[in-house]
N, C-alpha and C positions, 0 to 999 in steps of 0.2 A: 676334539676339545677346542673351545673358543680361545683365540689368542688376542688379548687386548693389553696394550702397554699400561704400566702403572701410571705413566705420565698422563695418559688420556683419562683414566679413571679419576686421578687426582684433580684434573682440570674440571671435571663435571661433578665432583663430590661436594654437594652443598645441601642445606636443608630444603625439603620439599614435601608436599602432601602425598599421602598414600592413596588418595582418591578412592577410598571405600564409599565416599559420597562426593557429589559435585553439586554445589560448592562444598568444600570441606567443612567439618563440624565447627571449626572455630568461627565460622560466619553465622551460625545459628544465633537467634536473638529471641528475647522474651515478648516480642510483638506478636508472635504466633500463639494462638490461644486454643483452648479445648473446642471452641465453636468451629474453628477452622478444621480441626481433626474430624469432628462429627460430619461436617459438610463433605469432606473428601472420602470418608468411609462410605457415605451414601452414594458416591459415584463409582464405587467398585462394582464391576459387572458380575451378574449372576454366573456361576460356574467358572469364573476366572480363577485359575490356580494361584494360590497364595502361599506365603511362607510365614511361619510363626517363630519369633525369637523370644525366649523367656530368659530373663537375666536373674540369676541367683547370686546375690552379692556377697554372701557370707564366706569367710575363711577362718580357720582356727587361728591363724596368725598371718600377718601381711609380710610377704617377702619384700626385701628392701628395693629390689629392682623393678617391682611391678608397676605397670602403667595403666592397669585396668581399674575401674571403679569397684572397690571392695570394702567390706565392713568386717574387721577382725573381731571375732568373739568366740569363746569356747562354750557359750550357753546355747546348746543345741535346741532348747525349747523355743528359740525365736523362729525356727523354721516353720512351725505349725501355723503361727499367726501370719507369717509372710505368705505362705502357700494359700491360706484362705483369701487374702486380699488379691493375689494373682488370679485365683479362680474367679473372684468377683469381677476383676477387670476383664478377664477373658469372656465372661458372660455378657458384660456390657458391650464389648466389641462385637460379639456375635449378634447381639440384638440390633445392631446398626447395619448389618450386611444383608444383602438380598439372599434369598434361598434359591438353590442350595449353595452353601459356602464351601468351597473345595480347598483342600490344603495339599500341596505337593512337597513341602519341606517343613520340618520342625527342628529347631536347634536350641539346646540348652547350654548357656554359657555363664561365665562368672567373672570374678568370684570362683566358687566351687559348687557346681551343680549337685555333686554327691554330698554336699552338706545336708541336703534333704535326706531324710531316712528312706530306706528302700520302699516302704509302704507309701510314703509321700510321693516318691517318684512315680510309682504305679498310679497313684491317684491323679497326679498332674497329667501324665501322658494319656491315661484312660479318659480323663475329662475332655482333652483335646479331640481324641478319637470319637467320643460320644457327641460332641457338639458340632463337629465339622465332618464333611465327607472327605475321607482321605483318598488320594489318587492311588491307582494300582502300584505305581512306582515311587510312592512317597519315600523320601529320605528322612530318617530320624537320626539326628547326630547329637552327641553329648561330649562335652569336654570333661576329661578325667584327670584328677590328681592322684597318682598311684599311692601317695602316702596315706590317704584317708579313705580311699574307695575300697570297700570290702567285696568279698565274693557274693554276699547277699545283694549288694547294690547291682552288681553285674547281672545276677539272675533276674532282678526286677526289671532291668533294662531289656534283657532278652525277651522276657515275658510280654512286655508292652511294645515290642516291634522295633526297638532301636537297632539300626543296621550299620551305623558308622560311629566310631569312637576315636577321639584324639587324646593322646597322652602328653601331658606337659612334662618334659624331661629337662630342657634348657641346657644342662651340661653335667656330665657325670664326674668331673674332676672335683675332689673334695675341697681343695683350696678355693675354687670358684664358688662352690656351694656355701662355704663359710662366709665369703665376701657378700653374697646376696641373701643370706639368711634363709636358705632353702636346703635343708639336709635331706637328701634322697639318695640312698646308696645305689651304686651301679647294679649290684646283684638284685636288689629289690625291684628296680625298674625292669630288668630283663625278665625276672620271674612274673611280674605283673603283665608284661606284654604277652608272655606265653599263656597266661590265664585268659586274657582277652581272646586270643586265638582259639583256645580250647572251648570257650563259650560259643563260638561260631558266628561272631560279628562279621558281616560281609566285608567291612573295611576297618583296619586298625592303623591309625596314623600317629606320627611322632612330631612333636613341636620342639625345636631347638632355638637357642638365641646366641648370636655372635656379638662381640663388642662388650662383653661383661667384664667386670673388674677381675684382675689376675688371670685372665684367659690368655693362653699362649698356644701357638700352632700345634705343638706336640700333644698337648692335652686335648685340644679340640679335635685333632685327628683321631685320637683314641676314642673320643665320644662318638664321632661320626662312624667309625668302623664297628664299634659295639652295636650301634643302632642298625647299620647296614646289614650286619649279620642276621638280624631279625627279619629283614625284608618287609618293612612297613609298606602299605599301599601308597601312602603319601608322606612327604615331609613338608613341614612349614619351617623355614629358617628365617627368623625375624632378627632384624638389627636392633640392638638395645638403644633406646632413646633416653639420654640422661637429661631430664627436665625437672629438677627438684623444685622449681618455682611453680610447677603445675602439680607435681606429685611429691608432697613433703616427705613421704617415706623414703624417697631416694636421697635425702640429705644424709642418711646414714652411710651412704657409699662414699668412699674416699676417692675423689676425682683423680688423684695421683696414681691410683691403681687401674684406671681405665686404659685400654689400649689406645695409643696415639693413632692418628689418622692412617699412617702407613701400615701399622700392625693390624688395625681393624680391617683394612683393605685385604691384607694377606689372609685373614680369617675367612673373609667373604669368598675370595677366590679359591681357597682350600675347600670350602664346603661345595662350591660349584663343581670343582674338578672331581672330588670324591663321589658325588652323587651322579653326575652325568657319566662318569667313568664306570659306574656300577649299573648303568642301564636306565636310570631315571630321566624323565623328560623335564627340562626346565620350563615350567608353565609360565613363569614370569614373576618378576620381583621376588617373592618370598616363598613360592610353592614349587615343589618337585613331585612328580607322580610317575608311576609305572606306565608303560605304553598302553596297557589295556584298561587303565583307570578311566572313570567317567570324565575327569578333567582333561585328560589327554585326548580322548575321542571328541569332546566338545570343542577343543581348540582346533583340531584337525578339520572339523566340520564348520568352523567359523561361528559357533553359537555359545562360546564361553562368555560368562558374565562375571561381574564383580560387585560385591556389596559389603556390608559391615562385618560379615563373617569371613571375608576373603574371596577367593575365586569360587565360582559355582557353575555347574553345567546348566542351571536354570536361568536363562538370560531374561532380564527385564521383569522379573517376578516381583510383585509387591510384597512388602514385609509388614507384618503386624508386630509391634514391639510391646511386650508384656513385662511388667516388673519395674522396679525402681531403676532410673537412669537409662532404661532401654530406649532404642530409637526405632521408630517405624518409618518405612519408606513407601509412600503411596504414589511414586513417580511425580505427581503434581506437587509434592512437598515432603519435607522431613519433619517428624514430630518426636521430640524427646521428652520422656517422663521426668517427673521430679527426682532430684538426686538425694533428698533427705527422706528417710523412712517416715518420719512424723508427718511431713507434708504430703507424701504419697498416700499414706493411710487416710489423712484428713480429707483429701480430695475425693477418694472413693467413698468415704463415709457420707459425704454430701451428695453422692450419686453423680459426681463429675469426673470426667476423664482427667488424669493427673498430668496434663501437659505443662511443662515448665518453659520450653522454648522450642524453636524449630526454624524452618525456612520454607517459604512458598516459592517455588522455582518459576523463573520467567521463561518465555520461549527461547531466549538466547541461552539460558542455562541448559535447557534440554538439548539444544544443538551442540553445545560444547561438551556436555556430559557424554553424548553419543560418540563424538570423535575421541575424547580422552579414553573412554572404555574400549573402543575399537583398538586403539594403540596398546593399551595395557593387556587386553585379553586375546585379541585375534591377530595382533602384530601387523595390521594392515588397515588402511582407510581407502575404500573404493569411492572415487568421486561420483561415479554413476549411482551407487547405492545411496550415498549421501543426498544427492540431488533428487533422487526418486522419493526419498523419505521426507525431505524438508522443503522441496521445491525452491531451493536456493543454489546459486552457482558457487561451488566451493572456492574457486580461485579468487572470486570477488569478496566473498564473506571473510575469508582468512588471508587477505592480501598482506597484512602486516605480519601475521604469524608465520607466513611462509618464508619471510626473511630469516627468522630464527631457525626454521627447518633447514634452510640452505647452509647455515653454519654447521648444523648437526650432520648434514650430508657430507660436508668437507671433512668432517672427523670420522666418516665411515660408519655412522650409527644408523642412518636411514638411506634409502634409495627412493627417488621420485621419478615419476613419468607423467605423461599427459593424462593418465588414468588412475594413478594411485600414489600413496605414500606407503612404503613398506619398511618395516624394521629389519635391519641386518642381524646376523648372528651376534656381532659385537654389541649391537644396540639392545639386545635382550637383557644385557646387564645393567642398562641405564634407562629403563622404560619410563620411570617417573620424569626424568629429564626431557625425554621426547614428548611426553604429554604436557609438561608445564607451559610451553609457549601458548597453548590453547586455553589456559586458565586466565580469564579476564580479571578476576579478583587479584590474582598474584601479580599481574602486570600493573594494575591500577593502584593497588594498595598493598605493597610488600609488608609483611608482618614486622612490627617493631622489635620483636623478640624472636628468639629461635623457637618458634612454635612447633616446627615440624622436625621429625627425625631426618638424619642425613640420607642421601640417596644411595650411598655405598656403605 
């Protein structure tokens, strides 16, 4: 078990990016247009493995804690129209790619992907399989809300090749569920997990959240142990970010009921101790996986990657974003779709890609993205690998940043040599802090508001 003093964690506990992109999404701007996206799609190589992300924004009701883009409605007829437009966008994207276009990963997120009817899920995943060449080891993953996902939904997913599902649990304590507006019984969650196992999905994962209102160590420990008894393949343990100025639905949460910094820290350390003590490997930041999981093997082999879906064993893969608010990552730039359904539909009706904003990365961005992701994913930056890739001398390019790294080394979070920077076991608890010195935007233009979640 990793031993880190509370004083050290408190010293470094501050807001910071999660680095699912670099630069982070708050730097995206409306100067990036659909024409930029068309140009970059044309540069995707034939047979280059791609990932497709489809955002399904609808939820029957919006949980008060939620930080995702979602549209609450109980009018399920909206899903048919939305699916038609997603399929239209998918066809437009496919038309801009060289043949054959290959897909190595498909992810349905939300919102609630199973807001779509079972037949609609089959149609969506079937259309992707029909328009793209799927790799032999394609990963098809879907986020599930146990409260609304039926056995018919699961059968449809199995039939269309889904091999990985993630269940949103958050916390099984009833008082916490009441505070966040998400009523999901403990027994219901356990039953649903068993049903997913019975259906034969290759991987069944659990998502939890710490730092929620009314959350206390004894209740969160019970949640962790309930879930550990099920033996999920992976856990995602996210820290709740209270940003009501960004997500107005969070205004319903009473700030007085949120755990204070020390209590939040205790919850985080409790989760780490329970999971690693039960044989899970701490992949980094917010993910834990069993030793034989793809993420664990990828990290051991130095090929772990990170994107908007979190950690991935498919490093540096380009992402095609489909659906309202979704983000595509073509390495050369990020492209985010319109966030309003009406404008999303109107763009597609005109035969235009519905790009609202984005960011075209510079050579410096690519250099820094590489270093940040090596820290977050593979826990080490090799100077020789860096210099071979970019034909730059690491010590010269990052002379200023290494001053900050020296401070982190004195705190025991990293080790350095003439050949590398390496994250220590203690440093794995503060990966964002170790990456942040290499973020030029954070150094030059600190955000005026608490844009980011806290690092602990």
